[in-house]
C-alpha positions in Angstrom: 0.0 0.0 0.0 1.3 3.5 -0.9 2.1 6.2 1.6 -0.1 9.3 1.6 1.7 12.7 1.4 0.3 13.4 4.9 1.8 10.3 6.5 5.3 9.6 7.7 6.2 5.9 8.0 2.4 5.0 8.0 1.6 7.5 10.8 -0.5 10.7 10.4 1.7 13.7 10.0 0.0 16.9 11.4 2.7 19.2 10.0 2.0 18.1 6.5 -1.8 18.5 7.0 -1.4 22.0 8.4 1.0 23.1 5.6 -1.6 22.0 3.0 -4.3 23.7 5.0 -2.5 27.0 5.2 -1.9 27.0 1.4 -5.6 26.8 0.6 -7.2 29.9 -1.1 -9.1 32.4 1.0 -12.8 32.2 0.4 -14.2 34.1 3.4 -12.9 37.6 3.1 -15.3 39.4 5.4 -18.8 39.5 6.8 -21.5 38.7 4.3 -23.5 36.0 2.6 -21.8 32.9 1.4 -22.9 29.6 -0.1 -21.9 26.1 1.0 -20.9 23.1 -1.1 -24.5 21.8 -0.5 -26.0 25.0 -1.8 -27.2 26.5 1.5 -26.6 30.2 2.1 -25.0 31.2 5.4 -24.4 34.6 6.9 -20.8 35.2 8.1 -20.9 37.8 10.9 -17.2 37.8 11.9 -14.2 36.8 9.7 -10.8 36.7 11.3 -8.0 36.4 8.7 -5.7 34.0 10.4 -5.2 30.3 10.3 -7.8 29.4 12.9 -11.5 28.7 12.7 -12.4 32.3 13.4 -15.0 33.0 10.7 -18.3 32.6 12.6 -21.8 32.7 11.1 -25.2 31.3 11.0 -27.2 29.0 8.7 -30.8 29.9 7.7 -32.0 27.5 10.4 -30.3 29.6 13.1 -27.6 27.0 13.8 -24.2 28.7 14.5 -20.9 27.5 13.0 -17.2 28.5 12.7 -15.2 28.1 9.5 -11.6 28.5 8.5 -11.0 31.4 6.1 -10.6 28.8 3.4 -14.3 27.9 3.9 -13.5 24.6 5.5 -15.2 23.2 8.6 -12.5 20.5 9.0 -9.0 20.8 7.9 -8.6 17.1 6.9 -11.6 16.6 4.6 -14.3 18.4 2.6 -17.8 18.5 3.9 -21.2 19.5 2.4 -21.2 22.5 4.8 -17.8 23.9 3.6 -18.2 27.5 2.2 -17.3 27.5 -1.5 -18.1 31.0 -2.6 -20.0 34.3 -2.2 -23.8 34.1 -2.5 -25.4 36.0 -5.3 
Protein backbone atom coordinates (compact mmCIF):
# COMPACT_ATOMS: atom_id res chain seq x y z
CA UNK A 1 0.00 0.00 0.00
CA UNK A 2 1.33 3.49 -0.90
CA UNK A 3 2.15 6.24 1.55
CA UNK A 4 -0.12 9.28 1.62
CA UNK A 5 1.68 12.65 1.40
CA UNK A 6 0.30 13.42 4.87
CA UNK A 7 1.79 10.32 6.47
CA UNK A 8 5.28 9.57 7.73
CA UNK A 9 6.15 5.87 8.04
CA UNK A 10 2.44 5.01 8.01
CA UNK A 11 1.55 7.51 10.76
CA UNK A 12 -0.53 10.66 10.38
CA UNK A 13 1.70 13.74 10.01
CA UNK A 14 -0.03 16.86 11.41
CA UNK A 15 2.67 19.19 10.05
CA UNK A 16 1.96 18.06 6.48
CA UNK A 17 -1.80 18.51 6.97
CA UNK A 18 -1.37 21.98 8.44
CA UNK A 19 0.98 23.06 5.64
CA UNK A 20 -1.58 21.97 3.02
CA UNK A 21 -4.35 23.72 4.96
CA UNK A 22 -2.47 27.05 5.17
CA UNK A 23 -1.86 26.98 1.40
CA UNK A 24 -5.58 26.83 0.59
CA UNK A 25 -7.16 29.86 -1.10
CA UNK A 26 -9.06 32.37 1.05
CA UNK A 27 -12.83 32.15 0.40
CA UNK A 28 -14.20 34.07 3.41
CA UNK A 29 -12.88 37.61 3.08
CA UNK A 30 -15.26 39.39 5.44
CA UNK A 31 -18.79 39.48 6.79
CA UNK A 32 -21.52 38.71 4.26
CA UNK A 33 -23.54 35.98 2.61
CA UNK A 34 -21.76 32.86 1.38
CA UNK A 35 -22.87 29.56 -0.14
CA UNK A 36 -21.92 26.07 1.05
CA UNK A 37 -20.94 23.07 -1.06
CA UNK A 38 -24.51 21.78 -0.45
CA UNK A 39 -26.01 25.02 -1.79
CA UNK A 40 -27.19 26.53 1.49
CA UNK A 41 -26.65 30.24 2.08
CA UNK A 42 -24.98 31.18 5.37
CA UNK A 43 -24.36 34.61 6.87
CA UNK A 44 -20.83 35.21 8.13
CA UNK A 45 -20.90 37.76 10.93
CA UNK A 46 -17.22 37.82 11.88
CA UNK A 47 -14.24 36.85 9.72
CA UNK A 48 -10.78 36.66 11.26
CA UNK A 49 -8.03 36.44 8.66
CA UNK A 50 -5.68 34.03 10.41
CA UNK A 51 -5.24 30.28 10.33
CA UNK A 52 -7.84 29.39 12.94
CA UNK A 53 -11.54 28.65 12.68
CA UNK A 54 -12.39 32.29 13.36
CA UNK A 55 -15.05 32.96 10.74
CA UNK A 56 -18.32 32.65 12.60
CA UNK A 57 -21.76 32.72 11.14
CA UNK A 58 -25.23 31.26 11.04
CA UNK A 59 -27.22 29.00 8.74
CA UNK A 60 -30.77 29.91 7.68
CA UNK A 61 -31.96 27.46 10.37
CA UNK A 62 -30.33 29.56 13.08
CA UNK A 63 -27.56 27.02 13.75
CA UNK A 64 -24.21 28.70 14.45
CA UNK A 65 -20.90 27.46 13.03
CA UNK A 66 -17.25 28.47 12.70
CA UNK A 67 -15.21 28.09 9.51
CA UNK A 68 -11.59 28.55 8.54
CA UNK A 69 -11.02 31.45 6.11
CA UNK A 70 -10.58 28.81 3.38
CA UNK A 71 -14.25 27.93 3.92
CA UNK A 72 -13.49 24.56 5.47
CA UNK A 73 -15.18 23.22 8.60
CA UNK A 74 -12.55 20.50 9.00
CA UNK A 75 -8.96 20.76 7.92
CA UNK A 76 -8.56 17.13 6.89
CA UNK A 77 -11.58 16.63 4.61
CA UNK A 78 -14.27 18.35 2.57
CA UNK A 79 -17.81 18.48 3.93
CA UNK A 80 -21.20 19.52 2.44
CA UNK A 81 -21.18 22.53 4.81
CA UNK A 82 -17.84 23.94 3.62
CA UNK A 83 -18.20 27.45 2.22
CA UNK A 84 -17.28 27.48 -1.47
CA UNK A 85 -18.14 31.02 -2.60
CA UNK A 86 -19.96 34.30 -2.17
CA UNK A 87 -23.76 34.08 -2.46
CA UNK A 88 -25.37 36.04 -5.30
